[in-house]
C-alpha positions in Angstrom: 74.0 108.1 90.7 77.5 109.6 90.8 76.9 110.6 94.4 75.9 107.1 95.4 79.0 105.7 93.6 81.2 108.2 95.5 79.6 107.2 98.8 80.2 103.5 98.0 83.8 104.2 97.1 84.4 106.2 100.3 82.8 103.4 102.4 85.0 100.8 100.7 88.1 102.9 101.3 87.2 103.5 105.0 86.5 99.7 105.4 89.9 98.9 103.9 91.6 101.3 106.2 89.8 99.8 109.2 90.7 96.3 108.1 94.4 97.2 107.6 94.5 98.8 111.1 92.8 95.6 112.4 95.5 93.4 110.8 98.2 95.6 112.4 96.6 95.3 115.8 96.0 91.5 115.2 99.8 91.0 114.6 100.5 92.5 118.0 99.0 89.2 119.4 99.3 86.5 116.7 103.1 86.7 116.5 103.0 85.3 120.1 99.9 83.1 120.0 100.4 81.4 116.6 103.1 79.5 114.9 104.1 78.4 111.3 103.2 81.6 109.4 103.6 81.7 105.6 106.9 83.2 104.3 105.2 86.5 103.3 102.7 86.8 106.2 105.0 88.6 108.6 105.7 91.6 106.4 104.7 95.2 106.7 101.7 94.7 109.1 104.1 93.1 111.6 106.5 95.9 111.4 103.7 98.4 111.9 102.4 96.3 114.9 105.8 97.0 116.5 105.5 100.7 115.8 101.9 100.6 117.1 103.0 98.9 120.3 105.8 101.4 120.8 103.3 104.3 120.3 101.0 102.6 122.8 103.8 102.4 125.3 104.6 106.1 124.8 101.0 107.1 125.2 100.3 105.1 128.4 103.8 104.9 130.0 102.9 101.4 131.2 106.3 99.6 131.8 104.6 96.2 131.4 104.0 97.1 127.8 107.8 97.0 127.3 107.8 93.4 128.7 105.1 92.5 126.2 107.1 94.1 123.3 110.3 92.2 124.4 108.4 88.9 124.5 106.8 89.7 121.1 110.2 90.4 119.5 111.6 87.1 120.7 108.5 85.3 119.3 108.9 87.3 116.0 112.5 86.0 115.5 111.2 82.4 116.2 108.2 82.8 113.8 110.5 84.2 111.0 112.7 81.1 111.4 109.7 78.8 111.3 108.3 80.5 108.2 111.6 80.1 106.4 111.8 76.4 107.4 108.2 75.7 106.3 108.1 77.8 103.1 107.8 74.8 100.9 104.7 73.4 102.8 102.7 76.5 103.8 101.0 79.1 101.5 103.1 82.3 101.6 100.3 84.4 103.1 99.1 81.8 105.7 98.3 83.6 108.9 99.7 81.0 111.3 98.3 78.1 113.3 96.5 79.3 116.5 98.3 76.6 118.5 97.1 77.8 122.0 93.5 78.2 120.9 93.5 74.8 119.2 93.8 73.1 122.6 90.1 74.0 123.1 88.7 73.0 119.7 89.6 70.9 116.7 88.4 73.6 114.2 91.1 76.1 113.2 88.3 78.5 112.1 86.6 78.4 115.5 90.0 78.7 117.2 90.7 81.9 115.2 87.3 83.5 115.3 86.1 82.6 118.9 88.7 81.0 121.2 91.7 83.1 120.4 89.8 86.5 120.8 88.2 85.2 124.0 91.6 84.1 125.4 93.1 87.6 124.7 90.0 89.3 126.2 90.2 87.2 129.3 93.9 87.9 129.8 93.0 91.6 129.4 90.3 91.4 132.0 92.6 89.5 134.3 95.3 92.2 133.8 92.7 94.9 134.4 91.7 93.3 137.7 95.4 93.0 138.8 96.1 96.6 137.8 93.1 97.9 139.7 94.0 95.8 142.8 97.5 97.3 142.7 96.2 100.8 142.3 97.6 101.2 138.8 95.8 102.7 135.8 94.6 99.9 133.5 94.9 102.2 130.5 98.1 100.4 129.3 98.5 96.7 128.8 95.0 95.6 130.1 93.1 97.8 127.6 95.6 96.9 124.9 94.5 93.2 125.3 90.8 93.9 125.8 90.6 96.0 122.6 92.8 93.4 120.8 90.0 90.9 121.3 87.8 92.9 119.0 90.6 93.3 116.4 91.3 89.6 116.3 87.6 88.7 115.8 87.1 91.5 113.2 90.1 90.4 111.1 89.1 86.7 111.2 85.4 87.5 110.2 86.6 89.6 107.2 89.1 86.9 106.3 86.5 84.2 106.3 84.2 86.3 104.2 87.0 86.9 101.6 87.8 83.2 101.6 84.1 82.3 101.1 84.0 84.7 98.1 87.1 83.0 96.6 85.5 79.6 97.0 82.3 80.9 95.4 84.3 82.3 92.5 85.9 78.9 91.9 82.5 77.2 91.9 81.2 79.8 89.5 84.2 79.4 87.2 83.7 75.6 87.3 80.0 75.9 86.4 80.8 78.4 83.6 83.5 76.1 82.2 81.0 73.2 82.2 78.4 75.3 80.5 81.0 76.4 77.9 82.1 72.8 77.2 78.4 71.7 76.8 77.8 74.6 74.4 80.9 73.8 72.4 80.0 70.1 72.2 76.5 71.0 71.1 77.8 73.3 68.3 80.9 71.4 67.2 80.7 68.0 68.7 79.8 66.2 65.5 82.6 67.7 63.4 
């Protein structure tokens, strides 16, 4: 029994590490593709995304990665200003509006889970084709985008699952409260 508990704890720890890495990778794209983040959403994962992109540049020596980082930094300044201006109207951990992906669907959930990852993947495939046509190694920016597609989808699927569990917990609490009220009224209602 203890061994099973240890395996479960290790699996949870590894999953949490994978999710955290996914969020960091996701921020390397969403700072550019989304707007109106919550005031606390662009914290440590965003800083670590910058570090990750820098390490990716060092590992691949793809100079176009520097252009992406520069564009990302410009967008980050804009997103921080937006989050300060919208702090009273948006939850503090809100992950931004996928404004580009919303052009293809009315559902924010579909935009986040399907359209946005597909857009990033298609850009990556297009970059890969351009790099190969020019005789450059696609190990840099193209693969950064292609792999980013999976990180975006993974983070959104996990986020949806967490959200659904929160909704279920609220429903359960409501039903328990109703049951407690009925029990109380049955016991003490006539007094």
